[in-house]
PDB file of N, CA, C and O in Angstrom:
ATOM      1  N   GLN A   1      -6.444 224.629 -17.633  1.00  0.00           N
ATOM      2  CA  GLN A   1      -7.508 225.082 -18.958  1.00  0.00           C
ATOM      3  C   GLN A   1      -6.651 224.415 -19.773  1.00  0.00           C
ATOM      4  O   GLN A   1      -5.532 224.174 -19.318  1.00  0.00           O
ATOM      5  N   HIS A   2      -7.015 223.930 -21.278  1.00  0.00           N
ATOM      6  CA  HIS A   2      -6.253 223.647 -22.219  1.00  0.00           C
ATOM      7  C   HIS A   2      -6.938 224.614 -23.503  1.00  0.00           C
ATOM      8  O   HIS A   2      -6.466 225.444 -24.280  1.00  0.00           O
ATOM      9  N   GLY A   3      -8.138 224.105 -23.303  1.00  0.00           N
ATOM     10  CA  GLY A   3      -9.396 224.029 -24.397  1.00  0.00           C
ATOM     11  C   GLY A   3     -10.521 223.873 -24.886  1.00  0.00           C
ATOM     12  O   GLY A   3     -11.281 223.590 -23.959  1.00  0.00           O
ATOM     13  N   ALA A   4     -11.175 223.907 -26.056  1.00  0.00           N
ATOM     14  CA  ALA A   4     -11.710 222.661 -26.874  1.00  0.00           C
ATOM     15  C   ALA A   4     -12.669 223.021 -28.274  1.00  0.00           C
ATOM     16  O   ALA A   4     -13.116 224.168 -28.261  1.00  0.00           O
ATOM     17  N   ILE A   5     -12.911 222.468 -29.066  1.00  0.00           N
ATOM     18  CA  ILE A   5     -13.049 222.770 -30.716  1.00  0.00           C
ATOM     19  C   ILE A   5     -14.505 222.272 -30.510  1.00  0.00           C
ATOM     20  O   ILE A   5     -14.669 221.076 -30.267  1.00  0.00           O
ATOM     21  N   THR A   6     -15.622 223.145 -30.593  1.00  0.00           N
ATOM     22  CA  THR A   6     -16.892 222.792 -30.397  1.00  0.00           C
ATOM     23  C   THR A   6     -17.816 223.198 -31.516  1.00  0.00           C
ATOM     24  O   THR A   6     -17.366 224.194 -32.082  1.00  0.00           O
ATOM     25  N   VAL A   7     -18.817 222.824 -31.971  1.00  0.00           N
ATOM     26  CA  VAL A   7     -19.823 222.769 -32.555  1.00  0.00           C
ATOM     27  C   VAL A   7     -21.761 222.931 -32.528  1.00  0.00           C
ATOM     28  O   VAL A   7     -22.773 222.306 -32.211  1.00  0.00           O
ATOM     29  N   ASP A   8     -21.283 224.297 -33.133  1.00  0.00           N
ATOM     30  CA  ASP A   8     -23.072 224.838 -31.777  1.00  0.00           C
ATOM     31  C   ASP A   8     -24.198 223.543 -32.935  1.00  0.00           C
ATOM     32  O   ASP A   8     -24.121 223.373 -34.152  1.00  0.00           O
ATOM     33  N   ASN A   9     -25.110 222.879 -31.942  1.00  0.00           N
ATOM     34  CA  ASN A   9     -26.050 222.682 -32.390  1.00  0.00           C
ATOM     35  C   ASN A   9     -27.680 222.641 -32.735  1.00  0.00           C
ATOM     36  O   ASN A   9     -28.041 223.778 -32.433  1.00  0.00           O
ATOM     37  N   GLU A  10     -28.448 222.164 -33.048  1.00  0.00           N
ATOM     38  CA  GLU A  10     -30.466 223.265 -33.189  1.00  0.00           C
ATOM     39  C   GLU A  10     -30.526 224.124 -32.233  1.00  0.00           C
ATOM     40  O   GLU A  10     -31.126 225.189 -32.378  1.00  0.00           O
ATOM     41  N   GLY A  11     -29.980 223.824 -31.239  1.00  0.00           N
ATOM     42  CA  GLY A  11     -30.334 224.620 -29.996  1.00  0.00           C
ATOM     43  C   GLY A  11     -30.224 226.251 -29.942  1.00  0.00           C
ATOM     44  O   GLY A  11     -30.919 227.129 -29.430  1.00  0.00           O
ATOM     45  N   TYR A  12     -28.775 226.237 -30.872  1.00  0.00           N
ATOM     46  CA  TYR A  12     -28.509 227.453 -31.087  1.00  0.00           C
ATOM     47  C   TYR A  12     -28.977 228.670 -32.693  1.00  0.00           C
ATOM     48  O   TYR A  12     -28.597 229.738 -33.174  1.00  0.00           O
ATOM     49  N   GLY A  13     -30.211 227.371 -33.016  1.00  0.00           N
ATOM     50  CA  GLY A  13     -30.410 227.814 -34.228  1.00  0.00           C
ATOM     51  C   GLY A  13     -29.928 227.810 -35.573  1.00  0.00           C
ATOM     52  O   GLY A  13     -29.377 226.874 -36.152  1.00  0.00           O
ATOM     53  N   ARG A  14     -30.264 229.280 -36.139  1.00  0.00           N
ATOM     54  CA  ARG A  14     -29.556 230.422 -37.093  1.00  0.00           C
ATOM     55  C   ARG A  14     -28.049 229.754 -37.062  1.00  0.00           C
ATOM     56  O   ARG A  14     -27.448 229.472 -38.099  1.00  0.00           O
ATOM     57  N   TYR A  15     -27.442 229.507 -35.565  1.00  0.00           N
ATOM     58  CA  TYR A  15     -25.856 229.528 -35.460  1.00  0.00           C
ATOM     59  C   TYR A  15     -25.411 228.285 -35.653  1.00  0.00           C
ATOM     60  O   TYR A  15     -24.214 228.061 -35.474  1.00  0.00           O
ATOM     61  N   GLN A  16     -26.211 227.343 -36.018  1.00  0.00           N
ATOM     62  CA  GLN A  16     -26.577 225.858 -35.708  1.00  0.00           C
ATOM     63  C   GLN A  16     -24.689 225.264 -36.932  1.00  0.00           C
ATOM     64  O   GLN A  16     -24.914 225.556 -38.106  1.00  0.00           O
ATOM     65  N   GLY A  17     -23.805 224.872 -36.829  1.00  0.00           N
ATOM     66  CA  GLY A  17     -23.164 224.240 -37.000  1.00  0.00           C
ATOM     67  C   GLY A  17     -21.391 225.173 -37.016  1.00  0.00           C
ATOM     68  O   GLY A  17     -20.214 224.903 -37.256  1.00  0.00           O
ATOM     69  N   GLU A  18     -22.291 226.429 -36.562  1.00  0.00           N
ATOM     70  CA  GLU A  18     -20.960 226.846 -36.957  1.00  0.00           C
ATOM     71  C   GLU A  18     -19.842 226.466 -35.824  1.00  0.00           C
ATOM     72  O   GLU A  18     -20.288 225.976 -34.787  1.00  0.00           O
ATOM     73  N   VAL A  19     -17.896 226.721 -35.973  1.00  0.00           N
ATOM     74  CA  VAL A  19     -17.270 225.566 -35.172  1.00  0.00           C
ATOM     75  C   VAL A  19     -16.395 226.858 -34.226  1.00  0.00           C
ATOM     76  O   VAL A  19     -15.914 227.675 -35.011  1.00  0.00           O
ATOM     77  N   GLN A  20     -16.156 227.135 -33.027  1.00  0.00           N
ATOM     78  CA  GLN A  20     -15.315 227.382 -32.158  1.00  0.00           C
ATOM     79  C   GLN A  20     -14.608 227.247 -32.073  1.00  0.00           C
ATOM     80  O   GLN A  20     -14.539 226.025 -32.208  1.00  0.00           O
ATOM     81  N   ILE A  21     -12.901 227.894 -31.752  1.00  0.00           N
ATOM     82  CA  ILE A  21     -12.122 227.488 -30.670  1.00  0.00           C
ATOM     83  C   ILE A  21     -11.457 227.462 -30.008  1.00  0.00           C
ATOM     84  O   ILE A  21     -10.324 227.396 -30.485  1.00  0.00           O
ATOM     85  N   CYS A  22     -11.526 227.485 -28.577  1.00  0.00           N
ATOM     86  CA  CYS A  22     -12.143 228.142 -27.437  1.00  0.00           C
ATOM     87  C   CYS A  22     -10.965 228.169 -26.656  1.00  0.00           C
ATOM     88  O   CYS A  22     -10.791 226.952 -26.587  1.00  0.00           O
ATOM     89  N   LYS A  23      -9.856 228.747 -25.900  1.00  0.00           N
ATOM     90  CA  LYS A  23      -8.801 229.159 -25.338  1.00  0.00           C
ATOM     91  C   LYS A  23      -9.175 227.986 -23.884  1.00  0.00           C
ATOM     92  O   LYS A  23      -8.423 227.067 -23.558  1.00  0.00           O
ATOM     93  N   VAL A  24     -10.009 228.198 -23.448  1.00  0.00           N
ATOM     94  CA  VAL A  24     -10.840 227.701 -21.935  1.00  0.00           C
ATOM     95  C   VAL A  24     -11.455 226.511 -22.681  1.00  0.00           C
ATOM     96  O   VAL A  24     -11.803 226.556 -23.861  1.00  0.00           O
ATOM     97  N   ASP A  25     -11.599 224.968 -21.524  1.00  0.00           N
ATOM     98  CA  ASP A  25     -12.488 224.814 -21.189  1.00  0.00           C
ATOM     99  C   ASP A  25     -13.276 225.284 -20.873  1.00  0.00           C
ATOM    100  O   ASP A  25     -13.459 226.237 -20.116  1.00  0.00           O
ATOM    101  N   LEU A  26     -14.473 224.047 -21.972  1.00  0.00           N
ATOM    102  CA  LEU A  26     -16.368 224.926 -21.575  1.00  0.00           C
ATOM    103  C   LEU A  26     -17.106 224.611 -20.516  1.00  0.00           C
ATOM    104  O   LEU A  26     -16.585 223.519 -20.288  1.00  0.00           O
ATOM    105  N   LEU A  27     -18.087 224.749 -19.520  1.00  0.00           N
ATOM    106  CA  LEU A  27     -19.228 224.013 -19.100  1.00  0.00           C
ATOM    107  C   LEU A  27     -19.986 223.114 -20.135  1.00  0.00           C
ATOM    108  O   LEU A  27     -19.919 223.472 -21.311  1.00  0.00           O
ATOM    109  N   GLU A  28     -20.769 221.876 -19.799  1.00  0.00           N
ATOM    110  CA  GLU A  28     -21.519 221.693 -19.999  1.00  0.00           C
ATOM    111  C   GLU A  28     -22.744 222.098 -20.535  1.00  0.00           C
ATOM    112  O   GLU A  28     -23.693 222.210 -19.760  1.00  0.00           O
ATOM    113  N   ASP A  29     -22.922 222.383 -21.956  1.00  0.00           N
ATOM    114  CA  ASP A  29     -24.207 223.433 -22.385  1.00  0.00           C
ATOM    115  C   ASP A  29     -25.074 222.299 -23.684  1.00  0.00           C
ATOM    116  O   ASP A  29     -24.471 221.562 -24.465  1.00  0.00           O
ATOM    117  N   GLY A  30     -26.183 222.417 -23.615  1.00  0.00           N
ATOM    118  CA  GLY A  30     -26.618 221.733 -24.677  1.00  0.00           C
ATOM    119  C   GLY A  30     -27.298 221.667 -25.890  1.00  0.00           C
ATOM    120  O   GLY A  30     -27.962 220.879 -26.562  1.00  0.00           O
ATOM    121  N   LYS A  31     -26.769 223.078 -25.908  1.00  0.00           N
ATOM    122  CA  LYS A  31     -26.471 223.671 -27.374  1.00  0.00           C
ATOM    123  C   LYS A  31     -25.613 223.259 -28.212  1.00  0.00           C
ATOM    124  O   LYS A  31     -25.765 223.109 -29.424  1.00  0.00           O
ATOM    125  N   VAL A  32     -24.293 222.984 -27.296  1.00  0.00           N
ATOM    126  CA  VAL A  32     -22.509 223.068 -27.938  1.00  0.00           C
ATOM    127  C   VAL A  32     -22.346 221.461 -28.164  1.00  0.00           C
ATOM    128  O   VAL A  32     -22.690 220.586 -27.370  1.00  0.00           O
ATOM    129  N   ASN A  33     -21.997 221.362 -28.894  1.00  0.00           N
ATOM    130  CA  ASN A  33     -21.198 219.216 -29.101  1.00  0.00           C
ATOM    131  C   ASN A  33     -19.799 219.679 -28.873  1.00  0.00           C
ATOM    132  O   ASN A  33     -19.343 220.598 -29.553  1.00  0.00           O
ATOM    133  N   VAL A  34     -19.078 219.073 -27.922  1.00  0.00           N
ATOM    134  CA  VAL A  34     -17.518 219.176 -27.608  1.00  0.00           C
ATOM    135  C   VAL A  34     -17.044 218.549 -28.817  1.00  0.00           C
ATOM    136  O   VAL A  34     -17.324 217.385 -28.530  1.00  0.00           O
ATOM    137  N   VAL A  35     -16.478 218.483 -30.070  1.00  0.00           N
ATOM    138  CA  VAL A  35     -16.030 218.067 -30.731  1.00  0.00           C
ATOM    139  C   VAL A  35     -14.511 217.296 -30.663  1.00  0.00           C
ATOM    140  O   VAL A  35     -14.207 216.138 -30.950  1.00  0.00           O
ATOM    141  N   GLY A  36     -13.734 218.367 -30.190  1.00  0.00           N
ATOM    142  CA  GLY A  36     -11.882 218.349 -29.570  1.00  0.00           C
ATOM    143  C   GLY A  36     -11.705 218.510 -29.027  1.00  0.00           C
ATOM    144  O   GLY A  36     -12.687 218.792 -28.340  1.00  0.00           O
ATOM    145  N   ARG A  37     -10.142 218.688 -28.142  1.00  0.00           N
ATOM    146  CA  ARG A  37      -9.612 219.526 -27.506  1.00  0.00           C
ATOM    147  C   ARG A  37      -8.177 219.776 -27.591  1.00  0.00           C
ATOM    148  O   ARG A  37      -7.277 218.977 -27.849  1.00  0.00           O
ATOM    149  N   VAL A  38      -8.090 221.660 -27.196  1.00  0.00           N
ATOM    150  CA  VAL A  38      -6.773 221.704 -27.472  1.00  0.00           C
ATOM    151  C   VAL A  38      -5.890 221.457 -26.584  1.00  0.00           C
ATOM    152  O   VAL A  38      -6.186 221.540 -25.391  1.00  0.00           O
ATOM    153  N   THR A  39      -5.074 221.227 -26.853  1.00  0.00           N
ATOM    154  CA  THR A  39      -3.759 220.889 -25.810  1.00  0.00           C
ATOM    155  C   THR A  39      -3.193 221.685 -25.657  1.00  0.00           C
ATOM    156  O   THR A  39      -3.286 222.523 -26.554  1.00  0.00           O
ATOM    157  N   GLN A  40      -2.081 222.087 -24.311  1.00  0.00           N
ATOM    158  CA  GLN A  40      -1.411 223.352 -24.240  1.00  0.00           C
ATOM    159  C   GLN A  40      -0.815 223.281 -25.320  1.00  0.00           C
ATOM    160  O   GLN A  40      -1.281 224.026 -26.182  1.00  0.00           O
ATOM    161  N   ASP A  41       0.413 222.406 -25.746  1.00  0.00           N
ATOM    162  CA  ASP A  41       1.065 222.613 -26.752  1.00  0.00           C
ATOM    163  C   ASP A  41       0.703 223.003 -28.170  1.00  0.00           C
ATOM    164  O   ASP A  41       1.455 223.471 -29.025  1.00  0.00           O
ATOM    165  N   ASP A  42      -0.560 222.731 -28.260  1.00  0.00           N
ATOM    166  CA  ASP A  42      -1.402 223.530 -29.194  1.00  0.00           C
ATOM    167  C   ASP A  42      -1.881 225.017 -28.771  1.00  0.00           C
ATOM    168  O   ASP A  42      -2.272 225.726 -29.698  1.00  0.00           O
ATOM    169  N   ARG A  43      -1.886 225.309 -28.069  1.00  0.00           N
ATOM    170  CA  ARG A  43      -2.377 226.584 -27.769  1.00  0.00           C
ATOM    171  C   ARG A  43      -2.192 228.111 -28.983  1.00  0.00           C
ATOM    172  O   ARG A  43      -2.973 228.754 -29.685  1.00  0.00           O
ATOM    173  N   ASP A  44      -0.815 228.152 -28.709  1.00  0.00           N
ATOM    174  CA  ASP A  44      -0.004 228.945 -29.276  1.00  0.00           C
ATOM    175  C   ASP A  44      -0.703 228.678 -30.911  1.00  0.00           C
ATOM    176  O   ASP A  44      -0.939 229.510 -31.788  1.00  0.00           O
ATOM    177  N   LEU A  45      -0.774 228.175 -30.909  1.00  0.00           N
ATOM    178  CA  LEU A  45      -0.850 228.157 -32.933  1.00  0.00           C
ATOM    179  C   LEU A  45      -2.984 228.615 -33.046  1.00  0.00           C
ATOM    180  O   LEU A  45      -3.775 228.232 -33.908  1.00  0.00           O
ATOM    181  N   ILE A  46      -3.144 229.143 -32.321  1.00  0.00           N
ATOM    182  CA  ILE A  46      -4.878 229.493 -32.283  1.00  0.00           C
ATOM    183  C   ILE A  46      -4.284 231.336 -32.918  1.00  0.00           C
ATOM    184  O   ILE A  46      -4.811 232.081 -33.744  1.00  0.00           O
ATOM    185  N   ALA A  47      -3.478 231.444 -32.382  1.00  0.00           N
ATOM    186  CA  ALA A  47      -3.262 232.994 -33.032  1.00  0.00           C
ATOM    187  C   ALA A  47      -3.142 233.025 -34.228  1.00  0.00           C
ATOM    188  O   ALA A  47      -3.927 233.715 -34.880  1.00  0.00           O
ATOM    189  N   PHE A  48      -2.049 232.232 -34.910  1.00  0.00           N
ATOM    190  CA  PHE A  48      -2.158 231.978 -36.190  1.00  0.00           C
ATOM    191  C   PHE A  48      -2.831 231.945 -37.230  1.00  0.00           C
ATOM    192  O   PHE A  48      -2.391 232.392 -38.290  1.00  0.00           O
ATOM    193  N   ILE A  49      -4.349 231.257 -37.076  1.00  0.00           N
ATOM    194  CA  ILE A  49      -5.988 231.440 -37.957  1.00  0.00           C
ATOM    195  C   ILE A  49      -6.406 232.756 -37.549  1.00  0.00           C
ATOM    196  O   ILE A  49      -6.640 233.250 -36.446  1.00  0.00           O
ATOM    197  N   GLY A  50      -6.455 233.400 -39.282  1.00  0.00           N
ATOM    198  CA  GLY A  50      -7.069 234.612 -39.194  1.00  0.00           C
ATOM    199  C   GLY A  50      -8.807 234.161 -39.432  1.00  0.00           C
ATOM    200  O   GLY A  50      -9.223 233.013 -39.280  1.00  0.00           O
ATOM    201  N   PRO A  51      -9.683 235.375 -39.843  1.00  0.00           N
ATOM    202  CA  PRO A  51     -11.044 235.067 -40.335  1.00  0.00           C
ATOM    203  C   PRO A  51     -10.877 234.811 -41.927  1.00  0.00           C
ATOM    204  O   PRO A  51     -10.181 235.409 -42.747  1.00  0.00           O
ATOM    205  N   GLY A  52     -11.626 233.876 -42.055  1.00  0.00           N
ATOM    206  CA  GLY A  52     -11.940 233.806 -43.325  1.00  0.00           C
ATOM    207  C   GLY A  52     -10.153 232.477 -43.985  1.00  0.00           C
ATOM    208  O   GLY A  52      -9.703 232.234 -45.105  1.00  0.00           O
ATOM    209  N   GLN A  53      -9.875 232.170 -43.046  1.00  0.00           N
ATOM    210  CA  GLN A  53      -8.413 230.942 -42.798  1.00  0.00           C
ATOM    211  C   GLN A  53      -8.815 229.743 -43.311  1.00  0.00           C
ATOM    212  O   GLN A  53      -9.459 229.095 -42.485  1.00  0.00           O
ATOM    213  N   THR A  54      -8.706 229.322 -44.139  1.00  0.00           N
ATOM    214  CA  THR A  54      -8.523 227.913 -44.406  1.00  0.00           C
ATOM    215  C   THR A  54      -7.240 226.915 -43.136  1.00  0.00           C
ATOM    216  O   THR A  54      -6.009 226.894 -43.152  1.00  0.00           O
ATOM    217  N   PHE A  55      -7.947 226.422 -42.460  1.00  0.00           N
ATOM    218  CA  PHE A  55      -7.589 225.315 -41.780  1.00  0.00           C
ATOM    219  C   PHE A  55      -7.350 223.841 -41.137  1.00  0.00           C
ATOM    220  O   PHE A  55      -8.408 223.309 -40.799  1.00  0.00           O
ATOM    221  N   LYS A  56      -6.506 223.285 -40.964  1.00  0.00           N
ATOM    222  CA  LYS A  56      -7.019 221.482 -40.978  1.00  0.00           C
ATOM    223  C   LYS A  56      -7.034 221.330 -39.337  1.00  0.00           C
ATOM    224  O   LYS A  56      -6.422 222.148 -38.650  1.00  0.00           O
ATOM    225  N   LEU A  57      -7.652 220.409 -38.839  1.00  0.00           N
ATOM    226  CA  LEU A  57      -7.506 219.908 -37.419  1.00  0.00           C
ATOM    227  C   LEU A  57      -7.644 218.553 -37.702  1.00  0.00           C
ATOM    228  O   LEU A  57      -8.607 217.912 -38.124  1.00  0.00           O
ATOM    229  N   LEU A  58      -5.899 218.053 -37.230  1.00  0.00           N
ATOM    230  CA  LEU A  58      -5.565 217.007 -37.379  1.00  0.00           C
ATOM    231  C   LEU A  58      -5.879 215.977 -35.645  1.00  0.00           C
ATOM    232  O   LEU A  58      -6.275 216.330 -34.534  1.00  0.00           O
ATOM    233  N   HIS A  59      -5.382 214.440 -36.323  1.00  0.00           N
ATOM    234  CA  HIS A  59      -5.691 213.768 -34.590  1.00  0.00           C
ATOM    235  C   HIS A  59      -4.715 213.317 -34.647  1.00  0.00           C
ATOM    236  O   HIS A  59      -4.552 212.311 -35.338  1.00  0.00           O
ATOM    237  N   LYS A  60      -3.402 214.042 -33.748  1.00  0.00           N
ATOM    238  CA  LYS A  60      -2.537 213.299 -33.150  1.00  0.00           C
ATOM    239  C   LYS A  60      -2.063 211.532 -32.816  1.00  0.00           C
ATOM    240  O   LYS A  60      -1.071 211.277 -32.134  1.00  0.00           O
TER     241      LYS A  60
END
């Protein structure tokens, strides 16, 4: 398991548009769009992202 980057869609109502960076792969859910994957090499970097902090997602 590596992880997923997701965006909630209209199925989540008021949470639509929220982004999550997950440490595990998620099961398929019609309310969530998986927009990227977290690689094993990058998992440790998640600890450096804090509330309200700005960060960038880059394509390798």
